[in-house]
DRENNU-74610 format. One record per residue (C-alpha): residue in one letter; z, y, x. Coordinates in steps of 0.05 Angstrom, whole numbers, plus 5000, padded with zeros to 4 digits. Layout:
// residues N
AZYX;...
***
This chain:
// residues 722
M597540624235;A593540644300;A586540364299;T580340294342;S573440434313;T567340044333;P560740344308;R554839864305;Q548740154340;G543740414289;G546740014233;A549740144165;F556739874181;R562440154221;V568439714238;T575439974250;K580839494273;R587839684254;D594039494295;D596239024239;H589738624252;I586238834189;A578939034197;L576339634159;V568939544147;T565540184124;L558640164094;D554640804104;L547240694095;P543441194139;G538641674105;E541241534034;S545941933990;V548741283962;N549340573987;I544040103961;L543039363977;R536939164017;R534738524051;E535938804121;L542939024099;L544738304081;T542238074148;E546538594184;A552538414140;A551837674156;S551737834231;L557938284223;F561837734188;D559837244242;E563337704291;L569437794246;E570037044235;G569736934310;D575737404321;P582136984314;A586437614311;I583437864245;R588237754187;G584238094132;V578138524117;I577539154075;L570639344051;R569740084035;S564340614030;G562741194076;K559341574019;V563042133984;H562741873912;S559341203916;F561640503934;I555040133924;A550140373871;G546439713865;A540339383895;D534239763920;V529539743859;R523639893905;M525039223940;L524538863873;A518339243850;A514839043915;C515638303901;S508837963891;D511237353854;A517237033821;N518836603881;E519637213926;A524437533876;T528236883869;Q529236853944;I532237553943;A537237313891;E538836683930;A540037093994;G544937543957;Q548436933926;S549036593994;F552337194027;L557137323969;N559136583968;R560836654041;L564837284026;E568736933971;N570536354018;F571736754081;P577536474122;V581737104114;P582437534051;V576938044038;V578738623992;A574139153963;A576839873965;V572540213912;H571540963905;G565741213864;T560040833831;C560540073837;L554439813800;G549839223799;G549938863866;G555839303886;L560139023830;E557638323845;L559838413917;A566638673894;L567538083847;A566337603905;C572037913944;R579037613940;G581638253909;R579538953888;V583039623887;A579940253858;T581341003856;D583241353792;D577641853802;P573341933739;R567141813782;T569641103798;V565840673749;F563839933745;G557939613711;L552239123714;P546239533688;E540739043708;V538938913635;Q536539633631;L531139453682;G529238813645;L533138393695;L539738023700;P545138043753;G542237613808;S547837543860;G552837143821;G554637653768;T553037203709;Q557836693738;R563637093767;L564337633714;P565837153656;R570936783698;I574537433717;A573837883655;G573137353602;L566837113567;A566437613510;S567838223553;A563037983607;L557337883557;D558638573528;M558138893597;M551938513618;L548138553553;S549339303544;G549339533617;R555439943597;Q559840253652;V567440243651;R572340693686;A577740433733;D583340393682;R579039983635;A576739553693;R584039403709;R585239173637;L579238723642;G581638423707;L575938713748;V580839073794;D587938903814;D590439613823;V588340333809;V591040873856;P589741593878;A584141643930;A589141883983;I592641203985;L586540753974;E586940444043;Q594440334038;A593639993970;A588139553997;V592539334056;A598139164008;L593238763966;I591038364026;H598238164040;S599037983967;V592737563959;A594037204025;R599836863989;R595636653928;R588436483916;S587037033864;S590137443810;R589137243738;R588337693678;R593137523622;R589337253562;S591337263490;W591936613450;T585436793414;E581836863481;L584636213506;L582435853443;L575436143444;E573836203518;T576835563546;T573935063496;P566634853488;P566435013413;G569535693424;R564635863480;R558735643436;L561336083380;I561636703426;C554836573457;N551436433390;R554437063362;A551737453422;R544837153411;R544737383339;R546638093359;V541238093413;A535937853364;E537838403314;R537738933368;T531638743409;R527138393358;G524837933414;N521838503454;Y526538433514;P527137743547;A532837923595;P538837923546;L537637203522;R536636963594;I543437273612;I546736873557;D543136243579;C545436323652;V552636433631;E552435813587;T549335393643;G555035583689;L560435443638;R557334783618;E554734503684;G558834873736;F558535463783;R553035193829;A548435023771;G549635703741;L547636053806;A541235643810;D539435823739;E541136553752;A536736603815;R530836263780;S531436703718;F532037323761;G525537163796;E521837013731;L524437643696;A522538083755;M515237913743;T515138043668;A511138623640;E517538883608;A521238923673;R515439253708;Q515039803655;L522539913656;M522539963731;G516940463725;I521240883678;Y526940833729;F522341093785;A519741643741;T526641903720;T528941863793;A523042283816;M524242783760;K531242923786;K528043263846;D522743643808;P524444393799;G520044423737;T514944903766;D509744883820;A511445593841;D516345753896;A522645803853;H530145733861;P535545633808;L539746243794;E547246173793;V550046003725;S557646043718;R558446323647;T554746143584;A554446333511;V551845973449;L549446333386;G550445913324;A556145423312;G552244913271;L550944203294;M545944413347;G550144993373;A556444573375;G552644013410;I550044483463;S557044763473;F559744053480;V554943833535;T555744503570;T563344453575;S564243703582;R558543533629;A556544173663;G563844403667;L562045123647;P565645613601;V562345743534;R562846353489;L561146093419;K558846613368;D557446573294;V557647073237;T563746783200;V570546513221;D569445903177;S562945723213;L566445803280;A572145363257;T567244823236;G563644873303;M570044833343;E572244233302;T565643883317;I566543993392;H573743733388;R571343123350;H566042963403;L571343013457;Q576242563420;E570842043410;R570042013486;V577541953493;R577541363445;R571941033484;G575941113548;S570641543583;L575342143582;T582842243586;S586642673537;F588143173593;E580743223611;A578943323538;G583943893534;V580944223596;H573944193566;M576244453499;R579745053530;R573245263563;V570245423494;T572346073462;A569946333394;T567847013370;T564347353312;G561947923356;Y559048023425;S565548123462;G565447763529;F557847733532;A556748243587;R557647743644;R554047153612;D548546853657;I545146483600;V545446533524;F543145933482;E540346143415;A541145613362;V540246003297;F535745863237;E528245773247;D526446483226;L522346913274;E524947573248;L532147333256;K530747093326;H527747763345;R533948123319;I538447643357;I534647773422;R535248523414;E542748453403;V543547983463;E539648443509;S544049023488;A550448633499;C548548283564;G545748473631;P538248543647;K538147873682;T541347453628;I537046863608;I535746763534;A534346033517;S531745883447;N533045193417;T527345273368;S523744643348;S517644963316;I516545703334;P512345833397;I516646143452;N511246673464;D512346923393;I519846943405;A519047293472;D514947843438;G521648113412;A524748183482;R524948763530;H525048263587;P520347683565;R520747383635;N527947193618;V526046823553;I525146073555;G525345493506;M530644953514;H529244453459;Y535143973450;F534543373405;S539443193351;P544742953359;V545343343424;E551442953449;R547442293447;M540042453455;P538342443530;L532142883531;L531543643540;E524643943531;I523944603567;I518345063544;A515545583591;T510746143573;D505846493620;R511047053624;T517146633640;S519746743710;P519246133755;D526546243775;V528546223702;I524745563694;A528245263754;T534945513728;A533945193660;V531844543692;D537944543738;L542744713681;G539744173636;R541043653689;R548143903697;Q548843793622;G546943063633;K539943123606;T533242823628;V528843443632;I521443543622;V517844213626;V511944333579;R507244903564;D508545333504;G504745173440;P505644943368;G510344343367;F510844363443;Y509943633465;V515043163432;N514743443361;R507243503366;I506142763381;L511542563332;A508542933273;P502242503262;Y506441873270;L511142103214;N505442363172;E501841693175;A508041343151;L507841793090;H500441623080;L502240883080;L507741023030;Y502941382983;E498340772989;G504040352961;V507240043023;A514740013014;I519340473054;D523339913086;R516939513100;I514140093141;D520640213177;D521639483193;A514639423222;L515740013270;V522639743290;Q519339073304;F514339453347;G520139703388;F522540373361;P530140433351;V529340653279;G523440693232;P519841343213;F523341443146;A530241323176;L528241833230;L525942333178;D532642273143;D536442353209;V532442963232;G532643283163;L526743373115;D528144123115;V526644143190;T520343723181;A517844173125;K518244783171;V514644453229;A508944133189;P505344773166;I505545063236;L502144443264;H497144423207;R495045143220;A494345003294;F490744333293;G487244293227;E485743663187;R488743163235;M495543473222;R494843603147;P501643423116;T502643033052;A506443352994;A512342873004;A517043343042;D516443902990;R517743432932;M523643122967;L526743802981;E525644032909;D529843432890;G535443612939;R533543062987;R534543353057;G536342683087;R542842433116;K545943123118;S545443173041;G547342453028;K540442263003;G533342243028;F528841633031;Y535341243037;R542141323003;Y548141503045;R555541443030;G561741773058;R562642393100;T555742643122;G552941963105;K555941613166;S558941013131;G555340393106;K548440093116;R542140463097;E539440273029;V532640503004;D533440992946;D528540712895;G528541382860;V523841632915;Y517941222888;P517441552818;L518942232850;L512742152894;D508641792840;V508341172883;T508140452859;P510740022917;G508039322927;R501939372971;S502238853026;A501139083098;D502138673161;D506038933221;R499739053262;E496539503210;V502739923201;A504239983275;D497040133295;R496140683243;A502541043262;V502940913337;L495541023353;L495941713322;M502041873366;I498741653431;N492141973412;E495842633404;A499242513472;A492242453501;H490343123469;C496543433502;Q494643153570;D487543413562;E490044113543;G495144153599;V501244163553;I504743673599;R505043773674;R504643033692;L503242373658;R510242173678;D513142733636;G509042513576;D511641803581;I518842003593;G518742533539;A516542013487;V521441473510;F527541923516;G525842413460;I523441983403;G524941273424;F517941043443;P519240313463;P521540333536;F518839633551;L511839913537;G512940463589;G511041063546;P504541283512;F500241323575;R502740673605;Y501740343538;M494540593533;D493240323603;S496139633588;R492539573521;G486039843551;I483140533538;G476740223512;N480639793462;I484640403440;V478240803427;E475040223390;R481040123345;L481540883331;Q474140893311;E475340303264;L481240663231;R477041303229;R471740943187;Q477140673141;H481841273134;G478541903157;E477642413212;R485042443231;F483741813272;A478142123314;P479441943387;A481342503434;R475642733478;I479242513541;L479841803514;T472541723498;E470641983567;M475541513601;A473140923560;A465941073578;H467741053652;D472740483645;R478040923676;P485640853663;F490741413665;H494441083722;P490440753778;E496240293795;P500739873749;P508140073745;
***
């Protein structure tokens, strides 16, 4: 099909007019790797559609992207963060709504041809088109992730998505921020067709001819959906159920999810126009909340970290094309899984017995099948990933490995022996990455002929779900090795921080006093579930005792003495872990800990406190304690230790300390991380409260030196708010 292309001078759009009078409008934002929506882009788009509307020969419009793997990634978050008040943010939403309303009612059909990420405002734009066609590429995904920034879809998403995908599915997408692939999007009615990228334009042209003969396509709905989603009582039932789930999950700490439900209900009850007005107003108000500001701050921090090589030295990542993992337990299998499925690299998995290897391979297979069931992976793709992992009880095939992950037991002598074996089996440049959670990397590197190749890569359990990777560098680690570990961690889908070597590194070091204080509260007679509930109410995803069970009390028992030796009285552990282990209580992995667990590896059923713990620890539960007391005693010790780490240079940047706590141990994201939280609460107030607790409970609450100095000079960690 012949066509003439008309570039727009200095703009983001390029128009190509086909001989069949269909205009191909290509969005390619200059200077950006992905397309993002900005105010000036809407102005340019409005001018472009004025021209198209004035051309009587045009019979249809196809919107597509000029980026390699991105349609539109969403709105420019910097634009939203720069808003000075709610009215300014509301105006941004209203401008987006106005343009998309025009798109929806354009005189000729407008079809979105989607390849790559279609998120946020990009999906809202696609929903406003008369039809949508997508590629079957796994990188083509759809979602409305605004809730993860403390916001809601502000350009009509709360109104169009329920009408297209159905109320229940739309609420699920908006309240979770979950992304769906193209085949799932077709089943939801988000797209009309899914085709190979090579015929995307051809399919979009066919769709234009199809929708020109009818207003829009309709997803078939079951009788249950019709009963629930087309009647006022049914809609109330769905929305009320969603509110209950939100309340259970957020404990009132995040305002955006409930506002999303309110906007959806307004539109269903009072009509599309009223729904848009409520959406724009709510968008503006949410954009000014402290929660949204902190969540946007986390977004900016993680974005900046993607460009950080992890070292201030001039360093370059080395090529990694082959990997090996030592130890086929849960950690080794998890590392193997993210290496094959996300980084796309072959893995040589080694363990000492065939049975251990079989268990590890079965774990990897199970993780892959879970992704297939969720629709994020096809069976063919799962098979490709699985075939990349090969098992061995020896060191055959290790000679050409670029990096070897060591995930064996926490025993220094064993790790030294493993390092000697690896160095004998591999080349002199092979990187050895230890997954230790407690042993200093310097001590491990003492057993190596080439200590510059030894680095810590501390994954968090379960590896397949936890987003953080803590990389630990020693003074002897090569800068190129650091950069390589950082690059590989990102390829594995991890958010990466680099910290200085030392006992507990960063994340475990700040976690230890938090967990220990929960045990002190328990010994004082505060019930296990009371303590956990108070910390969940504060904003943590699980309480400290549930976390202890998940991590494993055996792991905790190994870390605690190391920290006590290094940091003295403020890290003195209670006797609880030893007593629990003597009674066979390792946590979820053994079926019992502070809670009881049922079924295979304790995965089934709700947690129930095991009352047998109280007599085991000589505790009589029943002491009352309000949420503030419990939260302050546990959380203030965590953030005080974070301040010690900053003072000692354990973390490279405050940003890393905040992100490490949020992504590694679930520090409440809406509070921004330990350092942002200390700023918002006030350093002086933090020091005053620590001194009060110090008088009541002892020297472990002594404020870090850096905090007392900052309080004396009324100085925050961050000079500017997020």
